[in-house]
Structures are given as C-alpha cells and as structure tokens.
C-alpha positions as CSV (number, residue, x, y, z in Angstrom):
1,M,2.5,-2.3,22.6
2,V,5.5,-4.4,24.0
3,K,5.4,-4.9,27.7
4,G,7.7,-2.4,29.5
5,R,8.0,-0.1,26.7
6,T,6.6,3.4,26.7
7,G,5.9,6.2,23.9
8,Q,4.0,6.4,20.7
9,R,3.2,3.4,18.6
10,V,4.5,3.1,15.3
11,R,2.6,3.2,12.1
12,L,3.4,0.4,9.8
13,Y,1.4,1.5,6.7
14,V,1.4,4.3,4.2
15,R,-1.6,5.3,2.1
16,G,-1.3,5.2,-1.7
17,T,-3.1,5.4,-4.8
18,I,-2.9,2.7,-7.6
19,L,-2.3,4.6,-11.0
20,G,-2.4,1.5,-13.4
21,F,0.2,-0.9,-14.8
22,K,3.5,-0.4,-16.4
23,R,3.2,-0.2,-20.0
24,S,5.1,0.9,-23.2
25,K,3.3,2.3,-26.3
26,S,1.7,-0.9,-27.5
27,N,2.1,-3.3,-24.4
28,Q,0.8,-3.5,-20.9
29,Y,2.5,-5.4,-18.3
30,E,-0.1,-6.6,-15.5
31,S,2.4,-7.9,-13.4
32,T,3.9,-4.6,-12.5
33,S,1.6,-2.0,-10.8
34,L,2.3,1.6,-10.5
35,V,1.5,3.3,-7.1
36,Q,1.8,6.9,-6.0
37,V,2.5,6.6,-2.2
38,E,1.6,9.5,-0.1
39,G,4.6,11.8,1.0
40,V,7.0,10.1,-1.3
41,N,8.3,12.5,-3.8
42,T,12.2,11.9,-4.3
43,K,14.1,9.1,-5.7
44,E,15.9,8.6,-2.3
45,D,12.4,8.1,-0.8
46,V,11.3,5.5,-3.6
47,A,14.4,3.6,-3.0
48,W,13.1,2.4,0.2
49,Y,9.7,1.4,-0.9
50,A,10.8,-0.2,-4.0
51,G,10.0,-4.0,-3.9
52,K,7.6,-3.7,-0.8
53,R,4.5,-5.6,-0.9
54,L,1.1,-3.6,-0.6
55,A,-2.3,-4.3,0.5
56,Y,-5.5,-3.4,-1.3
57,V,-8.0,-2.6,1.6
58,Y,-11.7,-1.7,0.7
59,K,-14.9,-1.5,2.3
60,A,-17.9,-3.9,1.4
61,K,-21.4,-3.6,2.1
62,T,-21.7,-6.7,4.1
63,K,-19.9,-7.9,7.1
64,S,-17.6,-10.8,6.7
65,S,-15.5,-12.2,9.6
66,G,-17.0,-9.5,11.8
67,T,-16.0,-6.6,9.5
68,C,-17.0,-4.7,6.5
69,Y,-13.3,-4.2,5.6
70,R,-11.6,-6.7,3.0
71,C,-7.9,-7.1,2.2
72,L,-6.4,-8.5,-1.0
C-alpha cells in the first residue's frame, strides 16, 4: 500500500476463461481471442474491458525463478 493511505487494497485483475478464437463459418482468426470474464454479463460491462490486455497464468510442475506459476 501507499504510505499514508488506509483501507482495502484494490484488486487489479479479474478471472476469465478462454473460449477460443474469433471465427466465421470457414475461417478462424488466431489474432483475436474470445474470453468470458467472470461477472461481466452486459454490453455496458464489456465496453470497459474491450481492448484490455490479458495474462495467461498457469501452474507448472517445476519451479522457475522461485515459483511454480508462469505467465504469458
């Protein structure tokens, strides 16, 4: 926390599920991923998340840099 501030810390992430890629009937666009973000159900909520970056975090069996978690 910042020196002199009190109160709760702010969570800077939201969990989500990768659904796949944008596609049409015969084409698939690998540069555009479809993600279902937890708690986002309306178009107004989606507008805030549109264009934001995401991090793929997973747990590996072996430690690297002192942790088992990896991030892409």
